[in-house]
PyMOL commands that place a pseudoatom at each C-alpha (Angstrom):
pseudoatom trace, name=CA, resn=UNK, resi=1, chain=A, elem=C, hetatm=0, pos=[-5.002, -79.665, 165.021]
pseudoatom trace, name=CA, resn=UNK, resi=2, chain=A, elem=C, hetatm=0, pos=[-1.941, -78.939, 162.925]
pseudoatom trace, name=CA, resn=UNK, resi=3, chain=A, elem=C, hetatm=0, pos=[0.351, -76.319, 164.438]
pseudoatom trace, name=CA, resn=UNK, resi=4, chain=A, elem=C, hetatm=0, pos=[0.863, -74.436, 161.110]
pseudoatom trace, name=CA, resn=UNK, resi=5, chain=A, elem=C, hetatm=0, pos=[-2.807, -73.376, 160.757]
pseudoatom trace, name=CA, resn=UNK, resi=6, chain=A, elem=C, hetatm=0, pos=[-2.755, -70.642, 163.468]
pseudoatom trace, name=CA, resn=UNK, resi=7, chain=A, elem=C, hetatm=0, pos=[0.449, -69.266, 161.964]
pseudoatom trace, name=CA, resn=UNK, resi=8, chain=A, elem=C, hetatm=0, pos=[-1.192, -68.899, 158.528]
pseudoatom trace, name=CA, resn=UNK, resi=9, chain=A, elem=C, hetatm=0, pos=[-4.217, -67.221, 160.105]
pseudoatom trace, name=CA, resn=UNK, resi=10, chain=A, elem=C, hetatm=0, pos=[-2.037, -64.794, 162.113]
pseudoatom trace, name=CA, resn=UNK, resi=11, chain=A, elem=C, hetatm=0, pos=[0.026, -63.976, 159.027]
pseudoatom trace, name=CA, resn=UNK, resi=12, chain=A, elem=C, hetatm=0, pos=[-3.140, -63.201, 157.061]
pseudoatom trace, name=CA, resn=UNK, resi=13, chain=A, elem=C, hetatm=0, pos=[-4.363, -60.905, 159.845]
pseudoatom trace, name=CA, resn=UNK, resi=14, chain=A, elem=C, hetatm=0, pos=[-1.048, -59.015, 159.899]
pseudoatom trace, name=CA, resn=UNK, resi=15, chain=A, elem=C, hetatm=0, pos=[-1.059, -58.685, 156.097]
pseudoatom trace, name=CA, resn=UNK, resi=16, chain=A, elem=C, hetatm=0, pos=[-4.656, -57.428, 156.171]
pseudoatom trace, name=CA, resn=UNK, resi=17, chain=A, elem=C, hetatm=0, pos=[-3.885, -54.799, 158.834]
pseudoatom trace, name=CA, resn=UNK, resi=18, chain=A, elem=C, hetatm=0, pos=[-0.828, -53.564, 156.916]
pseudoatom trace, name=CA, resn=UNK, resi=19, chain=A, elem=C, hetatm=0, pos=[-2.884, -53.353, 153.709]
pseudoatom trace, name=CA, resn=UNK, resi=20, chain=A, elem=C, hetatm=0, pos=[-5.687, -51.361, 155.384]
pseudoatom trace, name=CA, resn=UNK, resi=21, chain=A, elem=C, hetatm=0, pos=[-3.243, -48.885, 156.975]
pseudoatom trace, name=CA, resn=UNK, resi=22, chain=A, elem=C, hetatm=0, pos=[-1.393, -48.447, 153.660]
pseudoatom trace, name=CA, resn=UNK, resi=23, chain=A, elem=C, hetatm=0, pos=[-4.617, -47.817, 151.744]
pseudoatom trace, name=CA, resn=UNK, resi=24, chain=A, elem=C, hetatm=0, pos=[-5.771, -45.264, 154.313]
pseudoatom trace, name=CA, resn=UNK, resi=25, chain=A, elem=C, hetatm=0, pos=[-2.464, -43.358, 154.172]
pseudoatom trace, name=CA, resn=UNK, resi=26, chain=A, elem=C, hetatm=0, pos=[-2.389, -43.390, 150.369]
pseudoatom trace, name=CA, resn=UNK, resi=27, chain=A, elem=C, hetatm=0, pos=[-6.033, -42.309, 150.258]
pseudoatom trace, name=CA, resn=UNK, resi=28, chain=A, elem=C, hetatm=0, pos=[-5.330, -39.052, 152.125]
pseudoatom trace, name=CA, resn=UNK, resi=29, chain=A, elem=C, hetatm=0, pos=[-2.646, -38.050, 149.623]
pseudoatom trace, name=CA, resn=UNK, resi=30, chain=A, elem=C, hetatm=0, pos=[-4.982, -38.844, 146.715]
pseudoatom trace, name=CA, resn=UNK, resi=31, chain=A, elem=C, hetatm=0, pos=[-7.708, -36.567, 148.072]
pseudoatom trace, name=CA, resn=UNK, resi=32, chain=A, elem=C, hetatm=0, pos=[-5.196, -33.731, 148.523]
pseudoatom trace, name=CA, resn=UNK, resi=33, chain=A, elem=C, hetatm=0, pos=[-3.870, -34.115, 144.958]
pseudoatom trace, name=CA, resn=UNK, resi=34, chain=A, elem=C, hetatm=0, pos=[-7.420, -34.277, 143.552]
pseudoatom trace, name=CA, resn=UNK, resi=35, chain=A, elem=C, hetatm=0, pos=[-8.348, -31.051, 145.351]
pseudoatom trace, name=CA, resn=UNK, resi=36, chain=A, elem=C, hetatm=0, pos=[-5.133, -29.399, 144.152]
pseudoatom trace, name=CA, resn=UNK, resi=37, chain=A, elem=C, hetatm=0, pos=[-5.958, -30.382, 140.552]
pseudoatom trace, name=CA, resn=UNK, resi=38, chain=A, elem=C, hetatm=0, pos=[-9.463, -28.889, 140.838]
pseudoatom trace, name=CA, resn=UNK, resi=39, chain=A, elem=C, hetatm=0, pos=[-8.008, -25.710, 142.339]
pseudoatom trace, name=CA, resn=UNK, resi=40, chain=A, elem=C, hetatm=0, pos=[-5.450, -25.393, 139.520]
pseudoatom trace, name=CA, resn=UNK, resi=41, chain=A, elem=C, hetatm=0, pos=[-8.219, -25.360, 136.907]
pseudoatom trace, name=CA, resn=UNK, resi=42, chain=A, elem=C, hetatm=0, pos=[-9.358, -22.058, 138.421]
pseudoatom trace, name=CA, resn=UNK, resi=43, chain=A, elem=C, hetatm=0, pos=[-6.210, -20.488, 139.867]
pseudoatom trace, name=CA, resn=UNK, resi=44, chain=A, elem=C, hetatm=0, pos=[-4.022, -20.993, 136.776]
pseudoatom trace, name=CA, resn=UNK, resi=45, chain=A, elem=C, hetatm=0, pos=[-6.400, -19.081, 134.493]
pseudoatom trace, name=CA, resn=UNK, resi=46, chain=A, elem=C, hetatm=0, pos=[-4.728, -15.775, 133.650]
pseudoatom trace, name=CA, resn=UNK, resi=47, chain=A, elem=C, hetatm=0, pos=[-1.158, -17.001, 134.222]
pseudoatom trace, name=CA, resn=UNK, resi=48, chain=A, elem=C, hetatm=0, pos=[1.407, -15.947, 131.632]
pseudoatom trace, name=CA, resn=UNK, resi=49, chain=A, elem=C, hetatm=0, pos=[3.473, -18.373, 129.547]
pseudoatom trace, name=CA, resn=UNK, resi=50, chain=A, elem=C, hetatm=0, pos=[6.501, -17.499, 131.687]
pseudoatom trace, name=CA, resn=UNK, resi=51, chain=A, elem=C, hetatm=0, pos=[4.615, -18.377, 134.892]
pseudoatom trace, name=CA, resn=UNK, resi=52, chain=A, elem=C, hetatm=0, pos=[3.473, -21.740, 133.490]
pseudoatom trace, name=CA, resn=UNK, resi=53, chain=A, elem=C, hetatm=0, pos=[6.990, -22.500, 132.279]
pseudoatom trace, name=CA, resn=UNK, resi=54, chain=A, elem=C, hetatm=0, pos=[8.328, -21.595, 135.715]
pseudoatom trace, name=CA, resn=UNK, resi=55, chain=A, elem=C, hetatm=0, pos=[5.967, -23.842, 137.681]
pseudoatom trace, name=CA, resn=UNK, resi=56, chain=A, elem=C, hetatm=0, pos=[5.498, -26.775, 135.253]
pseudoatom trace, name=CA, resn=UNK, resi=57, chain=A, elem=C, hetatm=0, pos=[8.641, -26.777, 133.161]
pseudoatom trace, name=CA, resn=UNK, resi=58, chain=A, elem=C, hetatm=0, pos=[8.964, -27.372, 129.444]
pseudoatom trace, name=CA, resn=UNK, resi=59, chain=A, elem=C, hetatm=0, pos=[5.851, -28.882, 127.863]
pseudoatom trace, name=CA, resn=UNK, resi=60, chain=A, elem=C, hetatm=0, pos=[6.114, -32.345, 126.318]
pseudoatom trace, name=CA, resn=UNK, resi=61, chain=A, elem=C, hetatm=0, pos=[3.954, -31.210, 123.425]
pseudoatom trace, name=CA, resn=UNK, resi=62, chain=A, elem=C, hetatm=0, pos=[2.780, -27.910, 121.947]
pseudoatom trace, name=CA, resn=UNK, resi=63, chain=A, elem=C, hetatm=0, pos=[0.153, -27.052, 119.349]
pseudoatom trace, name=CA, resn=UNK, resi=64, chain=A, elem=C, hetatm=0, pos=[-0.298, -23.557, 117.927]
pseudoatom trace, name=CA, resn=UNK, resi=65, chain=A, elem=C, hetatm=0, pos=[-3.175, -22.193, 115.859]
pseudoatom trace, name=CA, resn=UNK, resi=66, chain=A, elem=C, hetatm=0, pos=[-3.239, -18.434, 115.292]
pseudoatom trace, name=CA, resn=UNK, resi=67, chain=A, elem=C, hetatm=0, pos=[-3.133, -16.817, 118.753]
pseudoatom trace, name=CA, resn=UNK, resi=68, chain=A, elem=C, hetatm=0, pos=[-4.125, -20.012, 120.621]
pseudoatom trace, name=CA, resn=UNK, resi=69, chain=A, elem=C, hetatm=0, pos=[-1.540, -22.410, 122.055]
pseudoatom trace, name=CA, resn=UNK, resi=70, chain=A, elem=C, hetatm=0, pos=[-2.023, -25.703, 123.869]
pseudoatom trace, name=CA, resn=UNK, resi=71, chain=A, elem=C, hetatm=0, pos=[0.828, -26.980, 126.029]
pseudoatom trace, name=CA, resn=UNK, resi=72, chain=A, elem=C, hetatm=0, pos=[0.599, -30.649, 126.955]
pseudoatom trace, name=CA, resn=UNK, resi=73, chain=A, elem=C, hetatm=0, pos=[2.076, -32.388, 130.003]
pseudoatom trace, name=CA, resn=UNK, resi=74, chain=A, elem=C, hetatm=0, pos=[1.891, -36.018, 131.156]
pseudoatom trace, name=CA, resn=UNK, resi=75, chain=A, elem=C, hetatm=0, pos=[1.601, -36.813, 134.855]
pseudoatom trace, name=CA, resn=UNK, resi=76, chain=A, elem=C, hetatm=0, pos=[1.027, -39.664, 137.242]
pseudoatom trace, name=CA, resn=UNK, resi=77, chain=A, elem=C, hetatm=0, pos=[1.398, -43.270, 136.329]
pseudoatom trace, name=CA, resn=UNK, resi=78, chain=A, elem=C, hetatm=0, pos=[0.304, -44.739, 139.665]
pseudoatom trace, name=CA, resn=UNK, resi=79, chain=A, elem=C, hetatm=0, pos=[-0.873, -48.306, 139.860]
pseudoatom trace, name=CA, resn=UNK, resi=80, chain=A, elem=C, hetatm=0, pos=[-3.975, -49.070, 141.854]
pseudoatom trace, name=CA, resn=UNK, resi=81, chain=A, elem=C, hetatm=0, pos=[-4.154, -52.538, 143.258]
pseudoatom trace, name=CA, resn=UNK, resi=82, chain=A, elem=C, hetatm=0, pos=[-6.739, -54.630, 145.016]
pseudoatom trace, name=CA, resn=UNK, resi=83, chain=A, elem=C, hetatm=0, pos=[-5.767, -57.827, 146.774]
pseudoatom trace, name=CA, resn=UNK, resi=84, chain=A, elem=C, hetatm=0, pos=[-7.733, -60.305, 148.837]
pseudoatom trace, name=CA, resn=UNK, resi=85, chain=A, elem=C, hetatm=0, pos=[-6.186, -63.141, 150.831]
pseudoatom trace, name=CA, resn=UNK, resi=86, chain=A, elem=C, hetatm=0, pos=[-8.110, -66.225, 151.923]
pseudoatom trace, name=CA, resn=UNK, resi=87, chain=A, elem=C, hetatm=0, pos=[-7.028, -69.125, 154.088]
pseudoatom trace, name=CA, resn=UNK, resi=88, chain=A, elem=C, hetatm=0, pos=[-7.955, -72.160, 151.992]
pseudoatom trace, name=CA, resn=UNK, resi=89, chain=A, elem=C, hetatm=0, pos=[-6.416, -74.983, 153.924]
pseudoatom trace, name=CA, resn=UNK, resi=90, chain=A, elem=C, hetatm=0, pos=[-4.254, -75.882, 156.851]
pseudoatom trace, name=CA, resn=UNK, resi=91, chain=A, elem=C, hetatm=0, pos=[-1.063, -74.366, 155.421]
pseudoatom trace, name=CA, resn=UNK, resi=92, chain=A, elem=C, hetatm=0, pos=[-2.282, -72.632, 152.288]
pseudoatom trace, name=CA, resn=UNK, resi=93, chain=A, elem=C, hetatm=0, pos=[-3.568, -69.201, 151.370]
pseudoatom trace, name=CA, resn=UNK, resi=94, chain=A, elem=C, hetatm=0, pos=[-5.018, -67.863, 148.131]
pseudoatom trace, name=CA, resn=UNK, resi=95, chain=A, elem=C, hetatm=0, pos=[-4.385, -64.287, 147.020]
pseudoatom trace, name=CA, resn=UNK, resi=96, chain=A, elem=C, hetatm=0, pos=[-6.465, -62.631, 144.289]
pseudoatom trace, name=CA, resn=UNK, resi=97, chain=A, elem=C, hetatm=0, pos=[-5.126, -59.356, 142.912]
pseudoatom trace, name=CA, resn=UNK, resi=98, chain=A, elem=C, hetatm=0, pos=[-5.904, -56.863, 140.159]
pseudoatom trace, name=CA, resn=UNK, resi=99, chain=A, elem=C, hetatm=0, pos=[-4.221, -53.651, 139.057]
pseudoatom trace, name=CA, resn=UNK, resi=100, chain=A, elem=C, hetatm=0, pos=[-4.996, -50.591, 136.901]
pseudoatom trace, name=CA, resn=UNK, resi=101, chain=A, elem=C, hetatm=0, pos=[-2.667, -47.839, 135.714]
pseudoatom trace, name=CA, resn=UNK, resi=102, chain=A, elem=C, hetatm=0, pos=[-3.795, -44.254, 136.290]
pseudoatom trace, name=CA, resn=UNK, resi=103, chain=A, elem=C, hetatm=0, pos=[-2.393, -41.252, 134.434]
pseudoatom trace, name=CA, resn=UNK, resi=104, chain=A, elem=C, hetatm=0, pos=[-3.216, -37.697, 133.418]
pseudoatom trace, name=CA, resn=UNK, resi=105, chain=A, elem=C, hetatm=0, pos=[-2.665, -35.672, 130.272]
pseudoatom trace, name=CA, resn=UNK, resi=106, chain=A, elem=C, hetatm=0, pos=[-2.798, -31.970, 131.148]
pseudoatom trace, name=CA, resn=UNK, resi=107, chain=A, elem=C, hetatm=0, pos=[-3.678, -29.466, 128.412]
pseudoatom trace, name=CA, resn=UNK, resi=108, chain=A, elem=C, hetatm=0, pos=[-2.914, -25.854, 129.256]
pseudoatom trace, name=CA, resn=UNK, resi=109, chain=A, elem=C, hetatm=0, pos=[-4.826, -23.689, 126.764]
pseudoatom trace, name=CA, resn=UNK, resi=110, chain=A, elem=C, hetatm=0, pos=[-3.484, -20.171, 126.210]
pseudoatom trace, name=CA, resn=UNK, resi=111, chain=A, elem=C, hetatm=0, pos=[-4.748, -17.273, 124.183]
pseudoatom trace, name=CA, resn=UNK, resi=112, chain=A, elem=C, hetatm=0, pos=[-2.614, -14.183, 123.585]
pseudoatom trace, name=CA, resn=UNK, resi=113, chain=A, elem=C, hetatm=0, pos=[0.044, -15.567, 125.956]
pseudoatom trace, name=CA, resn=UNK, resi=114, chain=A, elem=C, hetatm=0, pos=[-2.199, -16.214, 128.977]
pseudoatom trace, name=CA, resn=UNK, resi=115, chain=A, elem=C, hetatm=0, pos=[-3.931, -19.348, 130.302]
pseudoatom trace, name=CA, resn=UNK, resi=116, chain=A, elem=C, hetatm=0, pos=[-7.624, -19.545, 129.434]
pseudoatom trace, name=CA, resn=UNK, resi=117, chain=A, elem=C, hetatm=0, pos=[-8.287, -23.094, 130.628]
pseudoatom trace, name=CA, resn=UNK, resi=118, chain=A, elem=C, hetatm=0, pos=[-6.680, -26.180, 132.175]
pseudoatom trace, name=CA, resn=UNK, resi=119, chain=A, elem=C, hetatm=0, pos=[-8.093, -29.521, 130.992]
pseudoatom trace, name=CA, resn=UNK, resi=120, chain=A, elem=C, hetatm=0, pos=[-7.371, -33.092, 132.093]
pseudoatom trace, name=CA, resn=UNK, resi=121, chain=A, elem=C, hetatm=0, pos=[-7.815, -36.343, 130.175]
pseudoatom trace, name=CA, resn=UNK, resi=122, chain=A, elem=C, hetatm=0, pos=[-6.947, -39.940, 130.908]
pseudoatom trace, name=CA, resn=UNK, resi=123, chain=A, elem=C, hetatm=0, pos=[-7.634, -42.281, 133.797]
pseudoatom trace, name=CA, resn=UNK, resi=124, chain=A, elem=C, hetatm=0, pos=[-6.999, -39.443, 136.236]
pseudoatom trace, name=CA, resn=UNK, resi=125, chain=A, elem=C, hetatm=0, pos=[-8.253, -40.976, 139.488]
pseudoatom trace, name=CA, resn=UNK, resi=126, chain=A, elem=C, hetatm=0, pos=[-10.976, -42.889, 141.242]
pseudoatom trace, name=CA, resn=UNK, resi=127, chain=A, elem=C, hetatm=0, pos=[-14.677, -42.105, 141.523]
pseudoatom trace, name=CA, resn=UNK, resi=128, chain=A, elem=C, hetatm=0, pos=[-14.173, -39.465, 144.217]
pseudoatom trace, name=CA, resn=UNK, resi=129, chain=A, elem=C, hetatm=0, pos=[-10.546, -38.587, 143.444]
pseudoatom trace, name=CA, resn=UNK, resi=130, chain=A, elem=C, hetatm=0, pos=[-10.874, -37.486, 139.802]
pseudoatom trace, name=CA, resn=UNK, resi=131, chain=A, elem=C, hetatm=0, pos=[-7.811, -35.517, 138.740]
pseudoatom trace, name=CA, resn=UNK, resi=132, chain=A, elem=C, hetatm=0, pos=[-5.526, -36.791, 141.488]
pseudoatom trace, name=CA, resn=UNK, resi=133, chain=A, elem=C, hetatm=0, pos=[-2.928, -38.014, 138.988]
pseudoatom trace, name=CA, resn=UNK, resi=134, chain=A, elem=C, hetatm=0, pos=[-2.805, -34.479, 137.558]
pseudoatom trace, name=CA, resn=UNK, resi=135, chain=A, elem=C, hetatm=0, pos=[-1.777, -33.114, 140.938]
pseudoatom trace, name=CA, resn=UNK, resi=136, chain=A, elem=C, hetatm=0, pos=[1.747, -34.446, 140.499]
pseudoatom trace, name=CA, resn=UNK, resi=137, chain=A, elem=C, hetatm=0, pos=[2.498, -32.022, 137.643]
pseudoatom trace, name=CA, resn=UNK, resi=138, chain=A, elem=C, hetatm=0, pos=[0.570, -28.936, 138.734]
pseudoatom trace, name=CA, resn=UNK, resi=139, chain=A, elem=C, hetatm=0, pos=[1.544, -28.879, 142.423]
pseudoatom trace, name=CA, resn=UNK, resi=140, chain=A, elem=C, hetatm=0, pos=[4.142, -26.128, 141.934]
pseudoatom trace, name=CA, resn=UNK, resi=141, chain=A, elem=C, hetatm=0, pos=[1.545, -23.885, 140.262]
pseudoatom trace, name=CA, resn=UNK, resi=142, chain=A, elem=C, hetatm=0, pos=[-0.943, -23.881, 143.142]
pseudoatom trace, name=CA, resn=UNK, resi=143, chain=A, elem=C, hetatm=0, pos=[-0.339, -21.861, 146.321]
for i in range(1, 143): cmd.bond("trace and resi %d" % i, "trace and resi %d" % (i + 1))
show_as sticks, trace
zoom trace
């Protein structure tokens, strides 16, 4: 038996454990941000322009039509990655990886100076963490 093979196997085990722990820690934060984003869609309704400006800052885009305004904010930009490592030989390993960019466009709709709805578009999260990328921008608006 070649002495390098156990070292490759041990290295792969350590890498796998680190990856699992990292994913679990990141997953908790994603669930919290997703819940915060859902909460903001309810709790921000009724806020004044001044309150939105105070908690979100200056909008990156604004559209106005009569007494309706839409303020637009961009948030997130996380990369999601999936990697698998396989021992393929005595001193070799193969790693397969893929990545996707997640982001959120937040539209704050106001009528007569008060929020009437908060809408999200974009690749805002995973299957059970929809909206989590939006949580970055709205966190200061939710108690």
